[in-house]
N, C-alpha and C positions, 0 to 999 in steps of 0.2 A: 504494500500500500504506500501511496505517496500522501504526505500530509501538507496541506496548504495552511501555513501559520497565519496568513492574512485573513483567513476565513472568520476568525474571531470578530473582526471589525463589522461583519454583516449580521452578527447576533443581536437582534433588537429585542427589547424587553417583552414585546407581545408574543415572542416565540417561546418564552419561558413561563410555564404555568405553575401554580401551586401544586397541582397533581404531579408534575414532573419532579419537583423538589421533594414532595412528601414521601415518595417511594425510595428515596435515597438514604443511605446510612450516613453519608457525608457528601459534601460538594467541593470540588477543586476548581478554582477559577484563576486565570491569570489576568494581569492588568492590560492585556491587549484587547480585552472585551470592552466595548464602549462603556463609559462611566455610568450612564443612565441605566444600562442593562445590568452592570455590576452591582449597583445600588439596589436595583429591583431584586436580583438574586439574593443579595445579602439580607434584605428585609424579609424575604420569604424564608430563608434559612433561620433567621432570628425568630420569626413568628412560629415556626414549626420546631424550634430547638434542634435543628440539624447543624452539626459542626460545619463551618466554612473554612476552607484552606485557601490562602491567597499566595500565589506565586507572582512576585512583583514584576518581573521581566525587564524593567528599565526604571531608573530613578525618577525621571520626569513623569512617567505614567503612574508610578507608585505614589508620588507626591500628590497628584490629583486625587487619587483614591483616599489617601490619608487626610487631606484637607476636607474631603467630603464626609469624613467620619466613618469610613468603612471598618477601621480597626475595632470600633466598638461593637461590631457585629461579627467579628472574626475569631476563630478558635486557634488556628495555626497560621503562621506566616513564615515564609522561607526566603528572606532577603540575603543578598550578598552584603559585604561591608559597605559598599557605596550606596546601595538601596537602603540599608539600615540607617545611614546618616540622615535620611529624609525625616526620620522620627524626631530629630533634635529640635525642630522648629517649635515643638509643643512645650509648654511650661510644666506639664504634668510629669513628675519624676517620682518613682517609687524606689529609688536606690536604697539598698540595705547595706550600710557600711560594714557590719560584721561579716557579711557574706563576701563582699568585695575584697576584704583584707586577705582572704584565703585563695584568691584567684591568681593563677600564674601570670607573670608580667606580660607575656605576649597577648593575653586576653583582657588585661585590665582596662583598656580603652573601649573594648567592644561590649563587655558585660553590662556596664551602666546603661548603654543605649538599648540593649536587649531588655533590661528591666523596665526601662521607660516604655518600650513597646508593649510589654506585658501589661503594664498599668492602664493602657488605653484599650485593651482588647475585651471582648465579650465576657461577661461574668455569668451568663445564662448557661453556658455549657459546662461540662464536668472538668474541663481543663483549658489551659491557655499555654501555648508553646510557641517559641521562636527558634527556628533552625537557621543559623547564619552560616552560609557557605563561605569557606575560606580558601577556595582554590585548592592548590596542591597540599595545603595544610589541613584539609578535611572540613569538618562541620563542628560548630559549637552549638550546643542544645541547652535552652533554658525552658523549664516547664514549671508552671504554677498550678497547683490543684485548687479546687474550690475551698479546701480546708486551709489554704494558705501555705502549703508545703512547697518550698522552692527546690528544684533539682537542677543542677548545672553539670553538664558533662561534655566531653569532646569525643570525636571519632575521626580517625584517619585511616583510610583504607591502605592495605599493604601495597608497596610498590613492586611491580614486576619488571624484571629486566629482560 
């Protein structure tokens, strides 16, 4: 099969119904989807308590989504470091100093941004997670449960020669 990535731009909100969303265990959407459609999908997910996973795709597109309030309706977001920087424009910060003290130096600049992102995300779902892709350095994962338990971990895939 051949995938046409520009096809997202043709997805108008009238093509997405509550019935489509209600039969899903979760919804994955990227920011190439028109903003109006993306917000419609996010509203439906929020109304139905269906976890929404956002793939930013590009900092400018992600910024439009963030400014429109999409994170408040999102359970999981997977930005790279550049896309994560879009979150800094907001004044809401839930940094947890005692947690940050135990973070390795190479992640000390990223984790506060991830925590800030978590603070803006949906509180209706059972979890909130930010997976920040770090290129060849792997993935940094922050997860916050409804009970307020924060988990931070890293994953780097093995390198094959």
